[in-house]
C-alpha positions in Angstrom: 135.5 173.4 -104.9 134.3 170.8 -102.3 130.6 170.5 -101.5 128.6 168.2 -99.2 125.9 166.0 -100.8 123.5 163.6 -99.2 121.1 160.9 -100.7 118.9 158.1 -99.5 120.7 154.9 -98.5 119.7 151.5 -99.6 119.5 149.2 -96.6 118.1 145.7 -96.0 114.6 145.3 -94.8 115.9 144.1 -91.4 117.2 147.6 -90.7 114.5 149.8 -89.1 114.5 153.6 -89.4 115.9 155.6 -92.2 119.5 156.0 -93.4 121.2 158.5 -95.5 124.5 158.7 -97.4 127.0 161.6 -96.7 129.6 162.4 -99.2 132.2 165.2 -100.0 132.3 165.9 -103.8 134.9 167.9 -105.5 133.3 169.8 -108.4 135.0 171.3 -111.4 135.7 175.1 -111.4 133.3 175.6 -114.4 130.5 174.0 -112.4 131.4 176.0 -109.4 131.4 179.3 -111.4 128.0 178.5 -112.8 126.6 177.7 -109.3 125.5 174.2 -110.4 125.4 171.1 -108.4 125.7 167.4 -109.7 122.5 165.3 -109.7 124.0 162.2 -108.2 126.9 161.2 -105.8 129.1 159.5 -108.5 132.5 160.0 -110.1 130.6 159.6 -113.4 128.3 162.5 -112.9 128.9 165.7 -114.9 131.1 168.2 -113.2 132.5 165.8 -110.6 136.3 165.4 -110.1 136.4 163.1 -107.1 134.0 161.7 -104.4 134.7 160.8 -100.8 131.9 158.7 -99.3 131.6 159.2 -95.6 129.1 156.2 -95.2 125.5 155.8 -94.5 124.1 157.0 -91.2 120.9 156.7 -89.1 118.6 159.6 -89.2 117.2 160.3 -85.7 114.9 162.8 -84.2 117.5 165.1 -82.5 120.6 167.0 -83.6 122.8 164.4 -81.9 121.9 161.7 -84.4 124.7 160.0 -86.4 123.4 161.7 -89.6 123.5 165.2 -88.1 126.9 164.7 -86.6 128.4 163.3 -89.9 126.8 166.2 -91.9 128.3 168.7 -89.5 131.7 167.0 -89.7 131.5 166.9 -93.5 130.7 170.7 -93.8 133.6 171.5 -91.5 135.8 169.4 -93.5 134.6 171.0 -96.9 135.1 174.5 -95.4 138.8 173.5 -94.5 139.4 172.1 -97.9 137.9 175.2 -99.7 140.0 177.6 -97.5 
């Protein structure tokens, strides 16, 4: 089962604003059956099979910001992969 996960991105001090990571994570069937989610976006986390990082994106104030667009695309992709 594929899920979408986000986390805070580490950026240099010269970058103003806030950035977040977006990733597609494939979890094991056992984790999916129990309704659990991994704690971190990493291949070494419990219950994770594969990770596809989609990059770090700027979080804006509207729904047209890069983060919201990437999150929507990731959710659509996860829905297609789970179908």
